C-alpha positions in Angstrom: 142.3 128.9 114.9 145.7 127.8 113.9 147.9 127.7 117.0 151.7 128.1 116.9 153.3 125.4 119.0 156.9 125.9 120.1 159.3 123.0 120.6 162.8 123.2 121.9 165.7 121.6 120.1 169.0 122.0 121.9 168.1 125.5 123.3 166.6 126.6 119.9 162.9 127.2 119.5 161.2 125.5 116.5 157.7 126.7 115.8 155.1 124.5 114.2 151.6 125.1 112.9 148.9 122.6 112.2 147.0 123.4 108.9 144.4 121.1 107.5 145.6 118.2 109.8 149.2 118.6 108.5 152.1 119.8 110.6 154.1 122.7 109.1 157.4 124.1 110.4 158.7 127.7 110.4 161.5 127.6 107.9 163.7 130.1 109.7 163.6 128.0 112.9 164.5 124.8 111.0 167.3 126.6 109.2 168.7 127.8 112.5 168.5 124.4 114.1 170.2 122.9 111.1 173.0 125.5 111.0 172.0 126.7 107.6 172.8 130.3 106.8 170.6 131.0 103.7 167.0 130.0 104.2 165.9 131.3 100.8 168.2 129.0 98.9 166.8 126.0 100.8 163.2 127.2 100.2 163.8 127.4 96.4 164.6 123.7 96.4 161.1 122.9 97.6 158.0 122.4 95.4 155.2 124.9 95.8 153.0 122.5 97.8 155.9 122.0 100.3 156.2 125.7 101.2 153.8 128.5 102.1 153.5 131.8 104.0 151.8 132.0 107.3 150.8 135.1 109.3 152.2 134.9 112.8 150.3 138.0 114.0 152.6 140.6 115.6 155.6 138.6 114.5 154.7 139.1 110.9 154.6 136.7 108.0 156.8 133.6 108.0 157.8 131.0 105.4 156.6 127.6 106.5 157.4 124.1 105.2 155.3 121.0 105.2 156.5 117.7 106.7 157.5 116.5 103.2 159.3 119.8 102.6 161.0 119.4 106.0 162.7 116.2 104.8 163.9 117.9 101.6 164.9 120.9 103.6 167.0 118.8 105.9 168.6 117.2 102.8 170.1 120.6 101.9 172.3 120.5 105.0 175.5 118.5 105.2 176.1 119.4 108.8 176.0 117.0 111.7 173.1 119.0 113.2 170.9 117.7 110.4 171.1 114.1 111.5 170.4 115.0 115.2 167.5 117.3 114.2 166.0 114.7 111.9 166.1 112.1 114.6 164.5 114.5 117.1 161.7 115.4 114.7 161.0 111.8 113.5 161.5 110.0 116.9 160.0 112.5 119.3 158.1 115.5 117.9 156.0 113.9 115.1 155.1 110.7 116.9 154.1 112.6 120.0 151.9 115.0 118.0 150.3 112.1 116.2 149.7 110.0 119.3 148.7 112.7 121.8 147.9 115.7 119.6 150.7 117.5 121.4 154.4 117.3 122.1 155.0 117.4 125.8 158.5 118.1 126.9 159.8 116.5 130.1 159.4 119.8 131.9 155.8 120.1 130.8 155.1 116.5 132.0 156.7 117.5 135.3 154.6 120.6 135.5 151.4 118.5 134.9 152.5 116.0 137.6 153.4 118.7 140.1 150.3 120.8 139.5 147.2 118.9 138.3 145.6 122.3 137.5 148.0 122.5 134.5 146.2 119.6 132.7 142.8 121.3 133.4 144.2 124.5 131.9 145.4 122.6 128.8 142.1 120.8 128.5 140.2 124.0 128.8 142.3 125.6 126.1 141.7 122.7 123.8 137.9 122.9 124.5 137.9 126.6 123.8 139.8 126.1 120.5 137.4 123.3 119.4 134.4 125.5 120.2 135.9 128.4 118.2 136.6 126.0 115.3 133.0 124.8 115.4 131.6 128.3 115.5 133.8 129.3 112.5 132.6 126.2 110.6 129.0 127.1 111.3 129.6 130.6 110.0 131.2 129.2 106.8 128.2 126.9 106.4 125.7 129.8 106.9 127.7 131.9 104.4 128.0 129.2 101.8 124.6 129.8 100.0 125.3 133.5 99.7 128.8 132.8 98.3 127.4 130.3 95.9 124.7 132.8 94.8 127.3 135.5 94.4 129.6 133.2 92.3 126.7 132.2 90.1 125.7 135.8 89.4 129.3 136.9 88.8 129.9 134.1 86.2 126.9 135.0 84.1 126.1 138.6 83.1 122.7 137.7 81.7 121.5 135.5 84.4 120.3 138.2 86.9 120.0 141.9 86.6 121.3 144.4 89.1 117.7 145.4 89.8 116.8 141.8 90.7 119.8 141.6 93.0 118.8 144.8 94.7 115.3 143.6 95.1 116.5 140.3 96.6 118.9 141.9 99.1 117.6 145.4 99.5 
């Protein structure tokens, strides 16, 4: 499951999502942190592989940008916030995620030190997420032969008759 992680940049939340081992940022949050007023103009400057849509659940769908897209997005801002934001992302957030798999704020570190159960809760959450990912991967592997069979049949009208499919699958 793709988990939304929230980081705080100067009292502004910046949400990230890890998709296919790549970190993506919610465009509206980045725009807000950079002091940009028109997200859609900045999004149009990005290539298709640098932007996407992501379903945030109850919060609805959001435009997200890849790490490469983030740097180009930042380039659309001439404001001083852009330099501070870039430094924060490149010197704190991304290195921490790459090194530890998470970005721990000073307050989260203090929480872990003050209450050792916090680290147990975090580790349990990671364990549950890994188990869920493994289960989903197994379901995909089990479904793969059926999907391949379906694709093969759909590509060739003369390969298998409807009667044969009905006989195979009841």
